[in-house]
N, C-alpha and C positions, 0 to 999 in steps of 0.2 A: 522475460518477454517484455520489452519496453515499447509500447505503441503510443504514438502521439495522438491526442484527441483530434487534431486536424485531419490526420489520416483516417480516423474512424468516421468523422463527419463526411469526408470526401467519398469514402466507400459507401456510406449510407446513401448519399446523394446519387452515386452511380447506380446503386441497386434500385433506387426509386425510378430513375430514368429507364433502366432496363425493364423494370416491371411495367412501366407505362408503355414502352415500345412493344413489349410482348403482348400486352393487352390489346393494342391496336392490331397487331399481327393476328392474334387469336380471332378477332372479330372478322377479319378478312379471310382467313384460311379455315377457321372452324376446328383447329387442332388443339383442343383444350388440354389433353393429356401431356403434350409436349410443353405446354406453358406452365402447368402447375408443378411438375417435378423439379425443374431448376429453381423455382422460387422457394420451395420448401428447403432445398439443400442450401441455398444462399442464406435463408433466415437462420437455419441452424448454425451455419458457419459464423454468421455475424454475431449471433447470441453467444457462441463459444468464445469468440474474440473479445467480446465485452466482458464476459465472465473472467477470462484470463487477465484482462486489464484490471478488473476489479480486484482480483487476487493479488496482482502485482502492487497495486496501490495500497492495499491493506497491509501487505508485508512491509512496504516502505514506511507506512505510517507507524507500524509497530516498532521498527528500528529507530525512527525519529523520536518517538515517545520514550523509548528506553534511553536514548542519548540525552533527551531533555531531563529526564528524571536524574540521571547521573550528574548533569551540570547543575541542577537545582540542589542536589545533595552537596556538591562541591561548594556552591555559594553559601549554603546554610552553615557548613562546617567552617568556612573561612570567616563568616560573620560572627561566630562565637567569640566570647571574650578571649582575646589574645592567644590564638592557637599557636602552638610551638611546632616548628617544622619537623623536629625529630619525632613528634607524636603523630603528625599527619602521614608519615611514611607508612604507618601500620593500619591506616583506615582503608577498608576494602569496600568495593562495590561489586557484589557477587563474589567472584573468585579473583578479580583483578584489583590492583591498587587504585584507589580513587585519585591519588596524586602521583602518577608515574614520573613526573618531572622532578620530584624530590629525591628519587632514588639515585644512588651513586654519589651521595654527598654533594649534590649540586646546590649551589646557593641561589635561591630563587626568592624574589621579592613577593611577599604575600599580597601586597596591594595590586601588583601587576596581575597576579593570579585572579584576584577578585574582578578586576576590570575585564580580563580575558573571558572569565566565566560568564559575566553579565552579557558580554557581546555574543558569546556562543548561545546563551539562552534566547536572546532576541532573534538571532539568525534561525535557530531551530523552531521557534514559535512561528516565524514567517514561513518556513518550509512546511510545517505541519498545516498551517492554514491553506497554503497553496495545494497541498495534496488532498485536503478535505474538500476543497472546491472542485478539484479534478475528479474526485470520487463521486461527488454529487452529480457532476455532469455526466459521468459514465452511467450512473444509475438512471438519471433522467432520460438519457439517450436510449437505454435499454427498455425503459418503460414506454417511451413514445413509439419505438420501433415495433416491439412485440412484447407487450407487458406480460402476457401469460407465460411464454417460454423463458423470458429473462427472470421473472420472479421465481419460477420453478427452479431455474439453474441456481439462483441465489439460495433458495431453501435447501437444495441438494448440497450446495457448498457449505452451508452452515451446519448441516447434520454431519458432514464428514469432518469438518474442522473442530467441532466441539464434542466429539465422541468421548465417553468416559474411558479412562485408561484401564487397561487390563493389568492386574497386579502381577501376574506371571510374566508378562512381556516386559514390564518395568524391571522386575527382578533379574531377568536374563540380561537386560541392557547394562545394569550397573555391576554385574559380576565380571 
């Protein structure tokens, strides 16, 4: 679910206009029950959209940070005293090779790898900063719009995300 912040802001502005219009209608018609029910539904929907956006950003941040760690590890290994390409083939990051471009007996210039790695690190840092700002904007928007429901949704999200692992479930998964 990829929702742009501008779309969220436009939806929030539309909701505020609708709320103000409904408030004026309520004063003239006296039908308060018709006015409150849609507002509660819209607030819950908007909070759910913000929570979904928050989850999406957190997932993307996690992926970017993993990529940054990998690139930093590549950079550190390449800056060691004269690494040999045949030794670098065996270096792993998790379960995958850290230098996949060296497999298949390809001749690769290590200086070019250093430069590419440094460029990737800078690009990833920029993307991470951008996502962090976007994340802060979503949280701020949620707190401005309806701080109680949004903070409750974030607390619920945190309790679900960081639940301790069940040993039996893990055992079943790895068998």
